[in-house]
C-alpha positions, 0 to 999 in steps of 0.5 A: 500499499506504499504506492496507494498510500503516498500517492492518495495522500496528495491526490486527496491533499489536492482534492480538498483544495478543490473542494474549497474552491468548489465550496466557495463557489456552490455556496457563496458565488453561485447563490450570490450572482445566480438567482434559483432557477439558474443555479439549478440549471447549472447542476443539471446540466453539468449532470447531463453532460457527464452522463451523455459524456460517458455513454458517448465514450462507447466503452474505451474508459473501462478498456483503457483501465482493464487492458492498458497493462497488456498494451504496455507489457507487450508493445513498444510504444510505437505499436500501441494502438490503444489510444488511436481505437480509443479516440475512434470509438468516442468520435463515434460515440459522440457523432451518435449522441449529437444525432439522437440529441436532434432525434428526441429534442421534442420529447426533451422539450415536452419532459422539461419545458413546464417545470424547467424551461431554462434548461430547453433554452439552454440545452445546446450548451451539453454539446461542448460541454459532453465534448470537453468531458469525454475528451477529459475522461479518456485522457484521465484513463491513460494518466491513471495508466501512466501513474500521473493520477496526482496530475489527473486529480489536481486538473479535475478537483483544483484547475477545473474549480479555480477557473470556474471561480474565475469564471463566475467573479467575471459573471458578477463584477462584468455584467454580461449576460447569462448566455455569455456565462453558460457560453464561458462555463464550458471553458474550465472543462476545455482547459483542464482537458487541453492541460492534461493532453500536455502532460500526457504528451510530455511523458512521451509514453503514448502514441497515435497508432492507426495500424492495428496490433497484434495484442488487439487482434488477439484479444479484440474479442475479450476486449469488446465483451468486457467493455460492453458490460463494464461500459454499462455497468458505468453508465449504470453507475453514473446515472444512479448519481445523477438521475435524482436531479434529473428526475426533480428538474422535470418533476419539481423544477430547477429551484429544488434540483438547486437546493438538492445539489447543495445537499449532494455537493455537502455530502460528496465531501465523504467520498473525496478518499474514496475518489483518490483511492479509486483512481490510484488503485484501479490500475494496482488491481488491474496488475494484481489480477493479471498476475492472479495475486489474490493476496494483494487484492484481498489486502487492498480490500481491507486496508481501502475499508477501514481507512475509507471508513475513519476517513468518511466518519471524520468528514461526517463527523465535521459536517453533521455536527455543524449541519444547522449553520449551513441552513442559517448560512443558505438563509437567504437562498432557500425558502422555508420548505428548503430550509426545513428538509434539506438537513435531513436530506443532508444527514441521509445522503452522508449515510449512504456515503458512508455505506459505500465507503465501509464497504471498500473498493469492491466495484473495482475489484469486480470491474478488473477481475474476470467476473466483471460481468457481474458489475454489469447486473449489479449496477443495472439491478441497483439503477433500474430500483433506484430510478424506480423508487426516486419517481416514486418517492419523489411524486410523494415526498418531494425532495426528502424522497429522492434521498430516501431512494438513494440509501436504500439503493446503495444499501442494497447494491453494496450488500450484493456485491460484498456478498458476491466477493466473498462467495466467490474469493473468500475475501471481505473487508470488514473486522472488529477494527471497523466497529471501534472506528464507528463507535469512536465516530458515533461518540465524538459526533453525540459529544459534539452535538450536546454543545450549545450554539456559540454566539454566531454561526462561524464561530459555532462551526469552528468550536464544533469542529475543534471539539470533534477533530480533538476527540476523534483524531487522537483516538483513532491515531493512538488505537492505531486501527488503519496502517495507512491512516498512521502511516500518513500521520507520521509522513505528515509529521515527519514533513512538518517537523522537517520544515521546522 
C-alpha cells in the first residue's frame, strides 16, 4: 500500500483544496450572482453532460483501465494502437449523441418545458460540455495507467474549480448576459482537457498508431465483451448519481434541483478519499488480477475499507456537527420548505456515502476481475430499483424522497457486491476495527452535538469542528486502527518537523 498511501495523501490534499474552491463556488458565489433557477440549471446541465460523455465513450474508458497494462507490457509505444482505437470509438459515440439529441429534441422539450424551461433554452450547451468531458475522461484513464493520478486529480479537482471561480467572478463583476456566462461555463472543462493532454504528451509514452496491433488482434473479442459489460455498468453507476437531479428538475423544477444539489455536494465531501483511492487502486488491481495475486487484492480490499471508514466518519462528523449552520448561512437563498428539509436530506445522503465507504473498493475489484459481467448485473439492477423508487418517492414526498431512494439503493447494491466477493473469492473487508471506528465516530459526534450554540454561525462551526477533531483524531491514531492512516499521519508529521 506504499504507492496507494503516498499518492492517496497527495491526491486527497489536491481534492480537498479543490473542494474548498467548489464550496466557495456553490455555497457563496453561485447563490450570490445566480438566481435559484439559474443555479439549478448549472447543476442539471453538468450532470447531463457527464452522463452523455460516459455514453459517448462507447466503452473506451473501461477498456483502457483494464487492458492498458497488457498493451504496455507486450507492445512498445510505437505499436500501441489503444490510444487511436479509443479516439475512434469516442468520435463515433459523440456523433451518435449529437444525432440522437436532435432526433429526440421534441421529447426533451415535452418533459422539461413545464418545470425547467431554462434547461430547454440552454440545451445547446450540452454539446461542447459533453465533448470536453469526454476527451478528459479518455485522457484521465491513460493518466491513471501511467501513474499520473496526482496530475489528473489536480486538474479535475483544483484547476477546474479555480477556473470556474474566475468565470463566476467575471460574470458578477462585468455584468455580461447569462447566455455569455453559460458559454464561458464550458471553458474550464476545455482547459483541463488540454492541460492533461500536454502532461501525457510530455511523457512520450503514448502514440497515435492507426495500425492494428497483434495484442488487439488476439484480444479483440475479450476487449469488446469486457468493455461492453463494464461500460454498461459504469453508465448505470453514473446514472445512479445523476438520475435524482434529472428526475427532480422534470418533476419539481430547477429551484428544488438546485437546493437538492447543495445537499449532494455537501455529502460528496465524504467520498473524496474514495475518489482518490479509486484512481490509484484501479491500475494496481488490474495488474494484480493479471498476476493472479489474490493476496494483494485482499490486502487492498481490507485496508481500503478501514481507511475509507475512518476518513469518511471524520468528514461526516465535521459536517453533521455544524449542519444547522449551513442552513443559516443559505437562509436568503432557500425557501422555508427547503430550509426545513435540507438538513435531513444531507444526513440521509451522508449515511449513504458512509455505507459505500465501509464496504471498500468492491466495485473496482469486480470490474477489474474476470467476473466483471456481474458488475453490469448488479449495477443495472441497482439503478433500475433506484430510479423507480426515486420517481415514486419524489412524487409522494418531494425532495427528501430522492434521498430515501438513494440510501435504499446504495445499501442493497453494496450488500450484493459484498456477498458476491465473499462467496467467489473468500475475502471480505470488515473486522473488529471497523466497529471500533464506527463507535469512536458516533461518540465524538454525539458529544459535539451536545454543545450549545456559540455566538454566531461562524464561531459555532469553528468550535464544533475543533472539538470533534480533538476527540476523534487522537483516538483513531492512538488505537492504530489503520496502517495507512498512521502512515499518512507519520508522513505529514515528518514533513512538518523537517520544515520546522
